[in-house]
C-alpha positions, 0 to 999 in steps of 0.5 A: 894679766892685770895692768898697773897704770902710770901717773900719766895713764891715770891722768888720761883716765881721769879725763875719760872718766870726767867726760863719762860722768858729765854725759850721765849728768846730761842724761839726767837733764834730758831724759823724759817720758815719751822719749825713745831710747834711740833718741836718748842714745843719739844725744849721748853720742853727740854729747861725748863727741862734742867733748872730743871723745868717742863712745866706748860702746859703739861697735864694741863686739858689734854693739849697735849703740853708743850707750846701753839703755835698759828699762825695768826688768832689763838688767844691762845691755839694752839696745837703743830702739825707736820702738822703746819709749820711756814711760812714767814709772820706768826705771831706766838704766843708762851705761856709758863709756867715753874713750879719750886719747886711747883710755876709757871711762865706764859708768852707769846710773839708773833714772826713775821716770816720774813717780815710781813704786816704793820698791823701785825707790828702795832698790835704787837706794840700796844699789847705790849704797852697795857701791859705796860699801864696796868703796870702803874695802877697795884698798891696796892690799885687800882682794877682789873678794872683799869688794864682792862680799861688801856689795852682796852683804848689803844687798842681801840684808836689804832683801834684794839679790845681785846678778852673778852671771855678769860682773865688773872688770878692770879697765884702761886702754881696753874697755874690759881688762883683768880682773873680773870684779864680781858683786859677790865673793869671799873676803880675802879671796880673789885678785889682790888690789895694788896701787895703779889698778883701775876697776869698774865696780858695778852692782847689778841688783834685782828686786827678785831672784838673781837669775837672768837670761839673754834675749834673742837679740843676743845682748839684752839681759833681763831678770828671769822672774820679771822683777825690776833691776837697778845698776850703779857703776863707777870707774875707780883707781886703787891708790896708796891713799885709798880708792879714787872715783875717776868717773866724777864731773 
């Protein structure tokens, strides 16, 4: 069942989203070559807790970290580890959530470390652009399929591919709510968008083929062909005046 948020609930979600956004800005300041993903996760947790929130991901379905930190061909759900060292040329995806007074924000960015390849630069640019293509059609009265089609069309035109096995989602008092928000779809199909809906739109884009697999740790999702992957996500509210990004600082 899709929940429509009240103005008070949206106010709480804006605060959760602000903390989430500020966390990712902080990541951009501290992430560096030679840092382990476990150390980055530790600092993320401390930052969220200093702001009076709790990490949404910590312990979620047993996840051991405060953030999902995924490198290069890892798409999503990378487990922070003292053995995973960030290197020059890496693409580092950091997906974080903050829970404030019972409501969640959820956002992700991909950080290039030092000099990265031209393919990686293009992948990052088009993944970000595809989110804003989705924003243009995230309008009351439209449907989830309009969002997915906008993302997929932009990505395919760029010569990349969207992941199909994992999707965006509704969000609120629960980290994952209805509806699913795929990064592909048919315009005019799927759940209708109503004012008060809050969704996490999160293009997950591969430089190569769209197929992925889950590693033996049960969490980390990687591209099957070993190609690079990028991730860009914001929590947005559907309003009478158009979509509103809640995960902004």
